[in-house]
VMD Tcl script that draws the C-alpha trace (Angstrom):
set ca {
  {0.30 -0.08 0.08}
  {1.23 3.75 -0.73}
  {-0.15 6.36 1.14}
  {0.07 9.89 0.06}
  {-1.65 13.20 0.82}
  {-4.41 12.00 -2.06}
  {-5.14 8.95 0.09}
  {-4.75 5.39 0.42}
  {-3.18 3.60 -2.77}
  {-3.00 -0.13 -3.66}
  {-1.79 -1.71 -7.31}
  {-2.16 -5.21 -8.12}
  {-4.92 -8.01 -9.16}
  {-8.49 -7.99 -8.65}
  {-7.82 -9.81 -4.90}
  {-5.65 -6.78 -3.66}
  {-8.23 -4.06 -4.78}
  {-10.77 -5.98 -2.74}
  {-8.45 -6.58 0.16}
  {-7.61 -3.12 0.24}
  {-11.23 -1.49 0.28}
  {-12.16 -4.37 3.39}
  {-9.46 -2.98 4.92}
  {-10.45 0.55 5.07}
  {-13.83 -0.14 5.54}
  {-12.74 -2.16 8.84}
  {-10.53 0.69 10.03}
  {-13.31 2.71 9.65}
  {-15.79 1.03 11.45}
  {-13.27 0.14 14.35}
  {-13.14 4.02 13.85}
  {-16.74 4.10 15.20}
  {-17.70 5.79 11.77}
  {-20.61 3.59 11.32}
  {-22.28 4.88 13.90}
  {-21.27 8.05 13.70}
  {-22.61 8.21 9.93}
  {-24.47 5.48 8.66}
  {-25.57 6.40 5.44}
  {-22.12 7.60 4.51}
  {-20.56 4.28 5.46}
  {-23.45 1.94 3.90}
  {-23.14 3.83 1.17}
  {-19.24 3.47 0.56}
  {-19.72 -0.11 2.07}
  {-21.83 -0.56 -0.45}
  {-19.82 0.81 -3.71}
  {-16.82 -0.89 -2.83}
  {-15.22 -3.77 -4.99}
  {-16.20 -7.31 -3.70}
  {-14.41 -10.24 -4.66}
  {-17.61 -11.93 -6.40}
  {-18.20 -8.75 -8.78}
  {-16.78 -7.48 -11.83}
  {-15.32 -3.98 -12.71}
  {-17.01 -3.46 -15.91}
  {-19.97 -4.47 -15.12}
  {-21.16 -4.64 -10.87}
  {-18.64 -1.56 -10.12}
  {-19.74 -0.32 -13.68}
  {-23.32 0.06 -12.42}
  {-22.85 1.17 -9.14}
  {-20.68 4.16 -10.04}
  {-23.60 4.93 -12.44}
  {-26.09 4.97 -9.83}
  {-23.89 6.90 -7.41}
  {-22.81 9.60 -9.85}
  {-26.09 10.08 -10.77}
  {-28.05 13.24 -10.15}
  {-30.34 12.55 -6.74}
  {-33.93 12.93 -6.31}
  {-35.82 16.23 -6.19}
  {-38.80 17.19 -3.49}
  {-41.50 15.96 -5.71}
  {-39.66 12.58 -6.23}
  {-39.26 12.70 -2.37}
  {-42.56 13.15 -1.87}
  {-43.46 9.96 -4.55}
  {-45.09 12.46 -7.05}
  {-44.79 12.53 -11.16}
  {-44.18 15.38 -13.22}
  {-47.53 14.50 -14.26}
  {-49.27 14.14 -10.49}
  {-47.76 17.38 -9.41}
  {-49.29 19.56 -12.91}
  {-52.44 17.62 -12.16}
  {-52.05 19.48 -8.71}
  {-51.05 23.23 -10.18}
  {-54.09 22.92 -12.10}
  {-56.47 22.44 -9.14}
  {-54.96 24.91 -7.19}
  {-55.43 27.81 -9.79}
  {-58.83 26.70 -10.14}
  {-59.64 27.27 -6.23}
  {-57.71 30.32 -6.46}
  {-59.83 31.49 -9.32}
  {-62.69 30.44 -7.11}
  {-61.63 32.61 -3.89}
  {-60.67 35.60 -6.34}
  {-65.33 35.38 -7.32}
  {-65.70 34.90 -3.58}
  {-63.52 38.03 -2.37}
  {-60.88 35.65 -0.39}
  {-57.78 37.72 -2.32}
  {-55.39 36.44 0.69}
  {-56.77 33.26 0.29}
  {-56.44 33.40 -3.72}
  {-52.96 34.37 -3.41}
  {-52.19 31.12 -1.23}
  {-53.32 29.38 -3.60}
  {-51.89 30.67 -6.61}
  {-48.46 29.96 -4.46}
  {-49.30 26.72 -4.24}
  {-49.80 26.47 -8.29}
  {-46.52 27.72 -8.62}
  {-45.13 25.77 -6.42}
  {-46.57 22.65 -7.67}
  {-45.66 23.48 -11.33}
  {-42.13 24.15 -10.43}
  {-41.46 20.90 -8.90}
  {-42.94 18.82 -12.10}
  {-40.22 21.16 -13.74}
  {-37.98 19.95 -11.21}
  {-38.47 16.23 -11.23}
  {-38.52 16.43 -15.46}
  {-35.31 17.77 -15.82}
  {-33.67 15.35 -13.34}
  {-35.69 12.40 -15.09}
  {-34.09 13.47 -18.70}
  {-30.59 14.66 -16.70}
  {-30.28 11.07 -15.33}
  {-31.22 9.49 -18.98}
  {-28.00 11.64 -20.68}
  {-26.32 10.98 -17.73}
  {-26.16 7.60 -17.36}
  {-26.27 6.76 -21.73}
  {-22.79 9.06 -21.47}
  {-21.63 7.63 -18.38}
  {-22.00 4.10 -19.51}
  {-21.02 3.90 -23.07}
  {-18.05 7.06 -23.07}
  {-16.94 8.14 -19.45}
  {-15.92 4.54 -18.22}
  {-13.94 4.70 -21.21}
  {-11.77 7.64 -20.29}
  {-11.71 7.87 -16.72}
  {-11.72 5.86 -13.45}
  {-14.57 3.98 -11.83}
  {-14.98 6.91 -8.88}
  {-16.77 6.90 -5.52}
  {-17.28 10.19 -3.31}
  {-19.64 10.87 -0.45}
  {-18.43 13.00 2.91}
  {-16.80 10.50 3.84}
  {-14.58 8.90 1.48}
  {-13.51 9.20 -1.59}
  {-12.11 6.59 -4.18}
  {-11.36 5.88 -7.44}
  {-10.60 2.50 -9.32}
  {-8.98 1.89 -13.17}
  {-7.53 -1.43 -14.73}
  {-4.47 -1.38 -16.11}
  {-2.28 -2.90 -18.64}
  {0.44 -5.32 -18.24}
  {2.14 -8.65 -19.54}
  {-0.55 -10.71 -20.62}
  {0.52 -14.15 -18.71}
  {0.54 -11.48 -15.40}
  {-3.48 -11.17 -15.74}
  {-5.17 -7.68 -15.48}
  {-4.22 -5.30 -13.11}
  {-5.72 -2.69 -10.55}
  {-4.96 0.80 -9.18}
  {-7.35 1.38 -6.09}
  {-6.91 4.59 -4.50}
  {-9.07 5.72 -0.90}
  {-9.00 9.15 0.42}
  {-10.67 9.76 3.36}
  {-12.09 12.95 3.93}
  {-11.84 14.36 7.35}
  {-7.89 14.38 8.16}
  {-8.39 13.67 11.98}
  {-9.87 10.49 10.55}
  {-7.65 9.71 7.79}
  {-4.94 9.92 10.67}
  {-6.50 7.12 12.79}
  {-7.33 4.69 9.42}
  {-3.70 5.09 8.81}
  {-2.53 4.11 11.93}
  {-5.42 0.76 11.64}
  {-3.88 -0.03 8.56}
  {0.05 0.22 9.29}
  {-1.16 -2.72 12.39}
  {-2.97 -4.44 9.92}
  {-0.20 -4.86 8.16}
  {1.92 -5.61 11.13}
  {-0.24 -7.91 12.77}
  {-2.16 -9.43 10.01}
  {-0.41 -11.44 7.68}
  {-3.21 -12.76 5.72}
  {-6.66 -11.31 5.57}
  {-9.86 -12.66 5.83}
  {-12.26 -11.77 2.70}
  {-15.62 -10.70 4.55}
  {-17.66 -10.70 1.03}
  {-19.10 -13.32 0.08}
  {-17.87 -16.34 -1.92}
  {-18.95 -16.90 -5.24}
  {-16.01 -19.03 -6.70}
  {-17.37 -18.95 -10.07}
  {-18.00 -15.41 -9.90}
  {-14.27 -14.70 -8.25}
  {-13.37 -16.51 -11.09}
  {-15.01 -14.46 -14.00}
  {-14.04 -11.06 -12.79}
  {-11.83 -9.67 -14.60}
  {-9.64 -13.23 -14.96}
  {-8.50 -13.36 -11.34}
  {-8.34 -16.54 -9.32}
  {-11.01 -17.09 -6.75}
  {-9.62 -16.60 -3.13}
  {-8.72 -19.38 -0.71}
  {-9.92 -21.19 1.87}
  {-10.22 -18.93 4.94}
  {-8.91 -20.00 8.32}
  {-9.66 -18.62 12.16}
  {-7.31 -16.98 14.10}
  {-8.47 -17.25 17.64}
  {-5.82 -15.75 19.46}
  {-6.42 -12.63 17.81}
  {-9.93 -13.12 17.41}
  {-9.42 -11.93 13.46}
  {-10.42 -13.93 10.58}
  {-7.54 -14.64 8.08}
  {-7.61 -16.10 4.08}
  {-4.63 -17.57 1.84}
  {-5.36 -14.87 -0.21}
  {-2.04 -13.18 0.14}
}
mol new
graphics top color blue
foreach p $ca { graphics top sphere $p radius 0.5 }
foreach p [lrange $ca 0 end-1] q [lrange $ca 1 end] { graphics top cylinder $p $q radius 0.2 }
display resetview
């Protein structure tokens, strides 16, 4: 592992990439991040490469989803643009009725509600259109020229495939940065302890052997063994 101001970087095969993600995840968890920032932690834990995944399929899909424009207020409320436009029309009708009844204040409120729903409908439709373009552009273009990436308040990471001799198989570069400096220092210390104390690493992810063999041509990890004295699980993947 290489450590720099930009993060923790590893170069190697798919097993090295998976192990790097697991060690950082374990360090974050032991630092109490899972309880303190559960949503951000789970987002990272879901995205990080798994032993049974493929870079060009699984990680590609997760990156596209993570990079997509978030939901607007209408979408969060479970309303389609058509729903909001219908409500806007109803509110506008209410406004006219209140004007006829001499309720100027009520008419203004209904008119404002109508405008809000029109704006929300436009926002939802716009986000949907952007996502469609984003998904197409990302999957068809960006993954060909840029690394797969992840970014939230907790972690920033990127992974890319590199070339080396055909006989050696595919290689990858995986860099992960912890965005909080104090937390990053604690993670760095724990990663150092893992390297000193844990010669072999337990792969926490599901062991799907056939999928692992297919994942960019890597070999599946060997059977894990339990280190009772350390209380840690180990693996013969190294």
